[in-house]
ZALUMDREN-575899 format. One record per residue (C-alpha): residue number from 1; residue in three letters; chain; x negated, y, z negated. Coordinates in steps of 0.1 Angstrom, whole numbers, plus 5000, padded with zeros to 4 digits. Last residue first. Layout:
N
{rec NUM,'ALA','A',{X,Y,Z}},
...
# end
This chain:
358
{rec 358,'ALA','A',{5620,5338,5075}},
{rec 357,'HIS','A',{5602,5305,5071}},
{rec 356,'ALA','A',{5594,5301,5108}},
{rec 355,'ARG','A',{5585,5338,5111}},
{rec 354,'ALA','A',{5559,5334,5083}},
{rec 353,'GLN','A',{5544,5303,5100}},
{rec 352,'THR','A',{5541,5321,5133}},
{rec 351,'CYS','A',{5524,5351,5116}},
{rec 350,'LEU','A',{5500,5328,5098}},
{rec 349,'PRO','A',{5492,5308,5130}},
{rec 348,'CYS','A',{5485,5340,5150}},
{rec 347,'LYS','A',{5493,5332,5186}},
{rec 346,'PRO','A',{5468,5345,5213}},
{rec 345,'VAL','A',{5443,5352,5185}},
{rec 344,'CYS','A',{5439,5316,5172}},
{rec 343,'LEU','A',{5414,5303,5197}},
{rec 342,'PRO','A',{5393,5335,5198}},
{rec 341,'CYS','A',{5390,5335,5159}},
{rec 340,'LEU','A',{5413,5354,5137}},
{rec 339,'LEU','A',{5413,5379,5108}},
{rec 338,'HIS','A',{5449,5386,5098}},
{rec 337,'LEU','A',{5455,5423,5102}},
{rec 336,'HIS','A',{5493,5421,5104}},
{rec 335,'ASP','A',{5493,5431,5141}},
{rec 334,'CYS','A',{5466,5404,5147}},
{rec 333,'PHE','A',{5429,5410,5141}},
{rec 332,'TYR','A',{5400,5396,5162}},
{rec 331,'LEU','A',{5365,5386,5152}},
{rec 330,'HIS','A',{5340,5367,5173}},
{rec 329,'TYR','A',{5313,5354,5149}},
{rec 328,'THR','A',{5335,5325,5138}},
{rec 327,'GLY','A',{5339,5299,5111}},
{rec 326,'ASP','A',{5369,5276,5111}},
{rec 325,'GLY','A',{5398,5280,5088}},
{rec 324,'CYS','A',{5425,5277,5115}},
{rec 323,'GLY','A',{5445,5309,5111}},
{rec 322,'SER','A',{5426,5330,5086}},
{rec 321,'CYS','A',{5394,5325,5106}},
{rec 320,'VAL','A',{5364,5323,5083}},
{rec 319,'LEU','A',{5335,5347,5087}},
{rec 318,'PRO','A',{5301,5335,5099}},
{rec 317,'ASP','A',{5272,5335,5074}},
{rec 316,'LEU','A',{5248,5363,5078}},
{rec 315,'SER','A',{5211,5356,5086}},
{rec 314,'LYS','A',{5178,5349,5069}},
{rec 313,'ASP','A',{5182,5311,5073}},
{rec 312,'ILE','A',{5178,5304,5036}},
{rec 311,'PRO','A',{5183,5341,5026}},
{rec 310,'ASN','A',{5220,5339,5034}},
{rec 309,'TYR','A',{5235,5373,5037}},
{rec 308,'TYR','A',{5272,5369,5028}},
{rec 307,'PHE','A',{5299,5391,5044}},
{rec 306,'SER','A',{5330,5406,5027}},
{rec 305,'LEU','A',{5358,5424,5046}},
{rec 304,'PRO','A',{5382,5451,5035}},
{rec 303,'LYS','A',{5409,5461,5060}},
{rec 302,'GLN','A',{5417,5496,5073}},
{rec 301,'ARG','A',{5445,5510,5094}},
{rec 300,'ARG','A',{5445,5539,5119}},
{rec 299,'GLY','A',{5434,5517,5148}},
{rec 298,'ILE','A',{5416,5488,5132}},
{rec 297,'THR','A',{5389,5501,5108}},
{rec 296,'ALA','A',{5370,5473,5091}},
{rec 295,'SER','A',{5354,5481,5057}},
{rec 294,'CYS','A',{5325,5462,5043}},
{rec 293,'LEU','A',{5313,5448,5010}},
{rec 292,'LEU','A',{5281,5429,5018}},
{rec 291,'LYS','A',{5271,5402,4994}},
{rec 290,'ILE','A',{5234,5394,4993}},
{rec 289,'ALA','A',{5223,5360,4982}},
{rec 288,'PRO','A',{5206,5342,4953}},
{rec 287,'THR','A',{5207,5304,4956}},
{rec 286,'ARG','A',{5224,5273,4942}},
{rec 285,'ILE','A',{5224,5244,4966}},
{rec 284,'LEU','A',{5246,5214,4959}},
{rec 283,'LEU','A',{5233,5184,4978}},
{rec 282,'ALA','A',{5255,5155,4988}},
{rec 281,'GLY','A',{5247,5120,5001}},
{rec 280,'SER','A',{5259,5092,5024}},
{rec 279,'LEU','A',{5294,5103,5034}},
{rec 278,'LYS','A',{5311,5082,5059}},
{rec 277,'PHE','A',{5319,5083,5096}},
{rec 276,'ASN','A',{5330,5055,5120}},
{rec 275,'VAL','A',{5333,5065,5156}},
{rec 274,'LYS','A',{5351,5045,5182}},
{rec 273,'ILE','A',{5341,5051,5218}},
{rec 272,'SER','A',{5361,5037,5248}},
{rec 271,'TYR','A',{5338,5018,5272}},
{rec 270,'LYS','A',{5354,4983,5268}},
{rec 269,'LYS','A',{5389,4997,5263}},
{rec 268,'PHE','A',{5387,5015,5296}},
{rec 267,'LEU','A',{5372,4985,5313}},
{rec 266,'ASP','A',{5402,4964,5301}},
{rec 265,'HIS','A',{5426,4990,5313}},
{rec 264,'LYS','A',{5408,4989,5347}},
{rec 263,'LYS','A',{5412,4952,5348}},
{rec 262,'LYS','A',{5449,4956,5341}},
{rec 261,'GLU','A',{5452,4982,5368}},
{rec 260,'MET','A',{5435,4958,5393}},
{rec 259,'GLU','A',{5460,4930,5385}},
{rec 258,'ASP','A',{5489,4954,5390}},
{rec 257,'PRO','A',{5475,4966,5423}},
{rec 256,'ILE','A',{5468,4930,5435}},
{rec 255,'LEU','A',{5502,4915,5428}},
{rec 254,'CYS','A',{5516,4925,5462}},
{rec 253,'ILE','A',{5488,4906,5479}},
{rec 252,'LYS','A',{5497,4875,5459}},
{rec 251,'GLU','A',{5534,4878,5469}},
{rec 250,'ARG','A',{5522,4882,5506}},
{rec 249,'ARG','A',{5502,4850,5502}},
{rec 248,'GLU','A',{5531,4831,5488}},
{rec 247,'SER','A',{5554,4843,5516}},
{rec 246,'ILE','A',{5529,4834,5543}},
{rec 245,'SER','A',{5524,4799,5528}},
{rec 244,'GLN','A',{5561,4794,5527}},
{rec 243,'GLU','A',{5566,4805,5563}},
{rec 242,'SER','A',{5540,4780,5574}},
{rec 241,'LEU','A',{5507,4791,5587}},
{rec 240,'GLY','A',{5497,4777,5621}},
{rec 239,'PRO','A',{5480,4808,5635}},
{rec 238,'ARG','A',{5459,4830,5613}},
{rec 237,'GLU','A',{5473,4865,5610}},
{rec 236,'LEU','A',{5480,4861,5572}},
{rec 235,'LYS','A',{5443,4854,5567}},
{rec 234,'GLU','A',{5435,4890,5577}},
{rec 233,'THR','A',{5458,4903,5549}},
{rec 232,'MET','A',{5440,4881,5524}},
{rec 231,'GLU','A',{5406,4894,5534}},
{rec 230,'ARG','A',{5418,4930,5534}},
{rec 229,'LYS','A',{5433,4926,5500}},
{rec 228,'LEU','A',{5402,4910,5486}},
{rec 227,'ASP','A',{5379,4937,5501}},
{rec 226,'ALA','A',{5401,4964,5485}},
{rec 225,'TYR','A',{5401,4944,5452}},
{rec 224,'TYR','A',{5363,4943,5451}},
{rec 223,'ALA','A',{5359,4979,5461}},
{rec 222,'GLU','A',{5383,4990,5434}},
{rec 221,'LEU','A',{5364,4969,5408}},
{rec 220,'ASN','A',{5330,4983,5419}},
{rec 219,'ALA','A',{5344,5019,5416}},
{rec 218,'VAL','A',{5358,5011,5382}},
{rec 217,'ASP','A',{5325,4996,5371}},
{rec 216,'ARG','A',{5306,5027,5382}},
{rec 215,'SER','A',{5331,5051,5366}},
{rec 214,'PHE','A',{5329,5032,5333}},
{rec 213,'ARG','A',{5292,5031,5334}},
{rec 212,'ARG','A',{5290,5068,5340}},
{rec 211,'ASN','A',{5316,5075,5312}},
{rec 210,'MET','A',{5296,5053,5288}},
{rec 209,'SER','A',{5264,5073,5295}},
{rec 208,'ASP','A',{5282,5106,5292}},
{rec 207,'ARG','A',{5296,5096,5259}},
{rec 206,'PHE','A',{5261,5087,5246}},
{rec 205,'ALA','A',{5248,5120,5258}},
{rec 204,'GLN','A',{5277,5138,5241}},
{rec 203,'ILE','A',{5273,5119,5208}},
{rec 202,'GLN','A',{5260,5148,5187}},
{rec 201,'ALA','A',{5280,5175,5205}},
{rec 200,'ASP','A',{5313,5158,5197}},
{rec 199,'MET','A',{5301,5150,5162}},
{rec 198,'VAL','A',{5296,5187,5154}},
{rec 197,'LYS','A',{5331,5196,5165}},
{rec 196,'ALA','A',{5349,5167,5148}},
{rec 195,'ALA','A',{5327,5170,5117}},
{rec 194,'ARG','A',{5337,5207,5113}},
{rec 193,'ARG','A',{5375,5202,5109}},
{rec 192,'GLN','A',{5374,5170,5088}},
{rec 191,'VAL','A',{5346,5184,5067}},
{rec 190,'TRP','A',{5363,5217,5060}},
{rec 189,'GLN','A',{5395,5199,5052}},
{rec 188,'ILE','A',{5378,5176,5028}},
{rec 187,'ILE','A',{5361,5206,5011}},
{rec 186,'ARG','A',{5395,5222,5007}},
{rec 185,'HIS','A',{5409,5191,4989}},
{rec 184,'VAL','A',{5379,5190,4967}},
{rec 183,'LYS','A',{5383,5226,4958}},
{rec 182,'GLY','A',{5420,5220,4949}},
{rec 181,'GLU','A',{5411,5191,4927}},
{rec 180,'GLU','A',{5385,5209,4906}},
{rec 179,'PHE','A',{5349,5204,4914}},
{rec 178,'ALA','A',{5329,5187,4887}},
{rec 177,'THR','A',{5307,5210,4866}},
{rec 176,'PHE','A',{5270,5207,4871}},
{rec 175,'HIS','A',{5245,5217,4844}},
{rec 174,'GLY','A',{5243,5181,4830}},
{rec 173,'GLY','A',{5206,5179,4822}},
{rec 172,'THR','A',{5191,5183,4856}},
{rec 171,'GLU','A',{5186,5210,4882}},
{rec 170,'PRO','A',{5161,5202,4910}},
{rec 169,'LYS','A',{5136,5229,4920}},
{rec 168,'LYS','A',{5133,5249,4951}},
{rec 167,'GLU','A',{5109,5270,4972}},
{rec 166,'THR','A',{5121,5270,5008}},
{rec 165,'LEU','A',{5104,5256,5039}},
{rec 164,'ASP','A',{5119,5221,5035}},
{rec 163,'LEU','A',{5153,5237,5030}},
{rec 162,'LEU','A',{5152,5251,5065}},
{rec 161,'THR','A',{5158,5217,5080}},
{rec 160,'ASP','A',{5189,5209,5060}},
{rec 159,'ILE','A',{5202,5245,5062}},
{rec 158,'ASN','A',{5203,5242,5100}},
{rec 157,'ASP','A',{5239,5253,5105}},
{rec 156,'VAL','A',{5263,5270,5081}},
{rec 155,'PRO','A',{5301,5264,5080}},
{rec 154,'ALA','A',{5320,5291,5062}},
{rec 153,'GLY','A',{5342,5277,5034}},
{rec 152,'THR','A',{5341,5311,5016}},
{rec 151,'GLU','A',{5329,5303,4981}},
{rec 150,'LEU','A',{5314,5269,4987}},
{rec 149,'ASN','A',{5294,5281,5017}},
{rec 148,'PHE','A',{5293,5250,5039}},
{rec 147,'ALA','A',{5268,5226,5052}},
{rec 146,'LEU','A',{5273,5194,5073}},
{rec 145,'PRO','A',{5243,5172,5081}},
{rec 144,'LEU','A',{5250,5142,5105}},
{rec 143,'LEU','A',{5228,5111,5102}},
{rec 142,'GLY','A',{5225,5085,5130}},
{rec 141,'GLU','A',{5241,5057,5149}},
{rec 140,'LYS','A',{5246,5048,5185}},
{rec 139,'GLN','A',{5264,5017,5199}},
{rec 138,'GLU','A',{5267,4998,5231}},
{rec 137,'ASP','A',{5298,4987,5250}},
{rec 136,'SER','A',{5314,5012,5226}},
{rec 135,'GLN','A',{5306,5020,5190}},
{rec 134,'ALA','A',{5296,5053,5175}},
{rec 133,'LEU','A',{5283,5049,5139}},
{rec 132,'TYR','A',{5280,5080,5117}},
{rec 131,'ARG','A',{5262,5086,5085}},
{rec 130,'CYS','A',{5270,5118,5066}},
{rec 129,'THR','A',{5247,5142,5047}},
{rec 128,'LEU','A',{5267,5168,5029}},
{rec 127,'LEU','A',{5251,5202,5021}},
{rec 126,'LEU','A',{5272,5223,4997}},
{rec 125,'TYR','A',{5262,5259,4995}},
{rec 124,'GLU','A',{5264,5280,4963}},
{rec 123,'THR','A',{5263,5317,4955}},
{rec 122,'GLN','A',{5245,5340,4931}},
{rec 121,'VAL','A',{5248,5377,4938}},
{rec 120,'GLN','A',{5227,5407,4950}},
{rec 119,'ALA','A',{5250,5436,4958}},
{rec 118,'THR','A',{5257,5456,4989}},
{rec 117,'LYS','A',{5281,5485,4995}},
{rec 116,'GLU','A',{5301,5501,5022}},
{rec 115,'VAL','A',{5289,5483,5053}},
{rec 114,'ARG','A',{5307,5493,5085}},
{rec 113,'VAL','A',{5331,5476,5108}},
{rec 112,'ARG','A',{5349,5491,5138}},
{rec 111,'ALA','A',{5378,5472,5152}},
{rec 110,'GLY','A',{5395,5463,5185}},
{rec 109,'HIS','A',{5374,5432,5190}},
{rec 108,'PHE','A',{5344,5429,5167}},
{rec 107,'THR','A',{5316,5408,5180}},
{rec 106,'PHE','A',{5292,5396,5153}},
{rec 105,'LEU','A',{5255,5388,5152}},
{rec 104,'ASN','A',{5238,5419,5165}},
{rec 103,'GLN','A',{5263,5443,5149}},
{rec 102,'MET','A',{5259,5425,5115}},
{rec 101,'LEU','A',{5221,5426,5117}},
{rec 100,'LYS','A',{5222,5464,5126}},
{rec 99,'ASP','A',{5245,5471,5096}},
{rec 98,'PHE','A',{5225,5449,5073}},
{rec 97,'GLY','A',{5192,5468,5078}},
{rec 96,'GLN','A',{5185,5468,5040}},
{rec 95,'SER','A',{5177,5446,5011}},
{rec 94,'LYS','A',{5163,5414,5026}},
{rec 93,'ILE','A',{5152,5390,4999}},
{rec 92,'TYR','A',{5116,5385,4988}},
{rec 91,'HIS','A',{5098,5361,4966}},
{rec 90,'PHE','A',{5127,5337,4969}},
{rec 89,'SER','A',{5140,5310,4945}},
{rec 88,'LEU','A',{5163,5281,4952}},
{rec 87,'CYS','A',{5181,5260,4926}},
{rec 86,'VAL','A',{5188,5223,4934}},
{rec 85,'VAL','A',{5217,5201,4925}},
{rec 84,'THR','A',{5218,5164,4936}},
{rec 83,'PHE','A',{5246,5140,4943}},
{rec 82,'PRO','A',{5238,5104,4954}},
{rec 81,'ILE','A',{5268,5085,4967}},
{rec 80,'LYS','A',{5275,5055,4944}},
{rec 79,'GLU','A',{5264,5020,4940}},
{rec 78,'SER','A',{5233,5024,4962}},
{rec 77,'ALA','A',{5211,5038,4935}},
{rec 76,'ALA','A',{5220,5009,4912}},
{rec 75,'GLU','A',{5208,4984,4937}},
{rec 74,'ALA','A',{5177,5003,4944}},
{rec 73,'ILE','A',{5169,5005,4907}},
{rec 72,'LYS','A',{5175,4968,4903}},
{rec 71,'GLU','A',{5153,4959,4932}},
{rec 70,'LEU','A',{5126,4982,4918}},
{rec 69,'LEU','A',{5127,4963,4885}},
{rec 68,'PRO','A',{5124,4929,4903}},
{rec 67,'SER','A',{5092,4940,4921}},
{rec 66,'GLY','A',{5091,4937,4958}},
{rec 65,'TYR','A',{5076,4971,4965}},
{rec 64,'HIS','A',{5061,4983,4932}},
{rec 63,'VAL','A',{5075,4993,4898}},
{rec 62,'ALA','A',{5060,4978,4867}},
{rec 61,'TYR','A',{5077,4978,4833}},
{rec 60,'GLY','A',{5051,4960,4813}},
{rec 59,'ASN','A',{5023,4943,4832}},
{rec 58,'THR','A',{5020,4939,4870}},
{rec 57,'GLU','A',{5007,4973,4882}},
{rec 56,'GLN','A',{4983,4970,4911}},
{rec 55,'PRO','A',{5008,4980,4937}},
{rec 54,'GLY','A',{5018,5012,4920}},
{rec 53,'ILE','A',{5042,5029,4896}},
{rec 52,'LYS','A',{5040,5021,4859}},
{rec 51,'LEU','A',{5073,5029,4841}},
{rec 50,'SER','A',{5071,5040,4805}},
{rec 49,'CYS','A',{5102,5034,4784}},
{rec 48,'PHE','A',{5128,5052,4763}},
{rec 47,'ASP','A',{5164,5038,4764}},
{rec 46,'PRO','A',{5149,5004,4769}},
{rec 45,'VAL','A',{5149,4988,4803}},
{rec 44,'GLY','A',{5173,4963,4820}},
{rec 43,'ILE','A',{5186,4982,4850}},
{rec 42,'ARG','A',{5222,4986,4839}},
{rec 41,'ARG','A',{5214,4986,4802}},
{rec 40,'ALA','A',{5191,5017,4806}},
{rec 39,'LEU','A',{5218,5034,4827}},
{rec 38,'LYS','A',{5245,5029,4800}},
{rec 37,'GLU','A',{5221,5041,4772}},
{rec 36,'PRO','A',{5213,5073,4790}},
{rec 35,'SER','A',{5176,5073,4800}},
{rec 34,'LEU','A',{5145,5088,4784}},
{rec 33,'ILE','A',{5117,5081,4810}},
{rec 32,'ASP','A',{5079,5084,4808}},
{rec 31,'LEU','A',{5067,5079,4843}},
{rec 30,'ARG','A',{5032,5065,4848}},
{rec 29,'SER','A',{5010,5069,4879}},
{rec 28,'GLY','A',{4996,5101,4867}},
{rec 27,'HIS','A',{5016,5112,4837}},
{rec 26,'ALA','A',{5050,5122,4849}},
{rec 25,'GLU','A',{5078,5132,4825}},
{rec 24,'VAL','A',{5114,5122,4832}},
{rec 23,'GLU','A',{5147,5130,4813}},
{rec 22,'ALA','A',{5176,5109,4825}},
{rec 21,'GLY','A',{5208,5123,4839}},
{rec 20,'GLN','A',{5214,5098,4867}},
{rec 19,'SER','A',{5200,5122,4893}},
{rec 18,'THR','A',{5169,5126,4872}},
{rec 17,'PHE','A',{5165,5088,4872}},
{rec 16,'PHE','A',{5169,5083,4909}},
{rec 15,'ASN','A',{5148,5113,4918}},
{rec 14,'ARG','A',{5118,5100,4898}},
{rec 13,'VAL','A',{5121,5065,4913}},
{rec 12,'PHE','A',{5123,5078,4948}},
{rec 11,'ALA','A',{5095,5103,4943}},
{rec 10,'ASP','A',{5072,5076,4929}},
{rec 9,'LEU','A',{5080,5053,4957}},
{rec 8,'GLY','A',{5072,5080,4983}},
{rec 7,'ASP','A',{5039,5089,4965}},
{rec 6,'SER','A',{5030,5052,4965}},
{rec 5,'SER','A',{5037,5048,5002}},
{rec 4,'ASP','A',{5017,5079,5009}},
{rec 3,'SER','A',{4988,5065,4988}},
{rec 2,'ASN','A',{4986,5034,5009}},
{rec 1,'MET','A',{5000,5000,5000}},
# end
């Protein structure tokens, strides 16, 4: 085992115990761990013990690849979806120039927006790592990161890659409070809405490949049945055929279109894509941010708006459409000043709903 493997094993074991509420202190290749009683019983160690990490460790509570203790830890780790909380820190956070940044990122249709006030705040992002499996005649699988601002529901891209460049530390010791039921319901809605769009782009090449193969096989199928029909029609012109034989062959020729459609349907099922999607891990990110309190002027009316400057990607989060709940950088307003995305502006869902209940 090389040093990189040992480092990876050490990080895995340390992250497992901290995520389970244990206190961990590292001393070289040894980890001193104070575990909750239930966890200690689950993996067969005392509440307080020293784990020795490395291929040469065989005595005491040794952890190396193939060791019984590591197998128990891995089994316990896979029992539930891992949830981690990290706190970010920045040596510098942008403090000015937000008007220009906002105008560069957003398109305001029929409105003028200006920054009234800014304030440094603490906000949270939720990064969900999901595993997908797309199955057809072949299959494609991979991981799909989905990140949202927990206060606004705005989807944010690339946080998963940018976190590697950000100073952070894990938060342990029970500082996380479980989401209330309403928040969980909203998160599920965010995921359902966002995953469909992101997944569509993720498997586009796979879908194109299956579509090409489907078109190729359909073309071959149509050519085969065209040749079959021509051959059977030509045989009808042979002399000496009885009336019964002619009638039977004509019936078979008439059945060709239905038979071909059934084969096409089979091909369609063969190359249709079924996607399975499940959550693999969750990361709650606590970070300082800048909140922009803004005023939008629409005609003679005004509407307050709030933007979040995200120091992770050094940009502004999109605003959330009041109609569909998706994030957008193209902002419209209906007659009742509901903030809308391009898809919802032709027919404001909130106004339509209000008229339906009137």
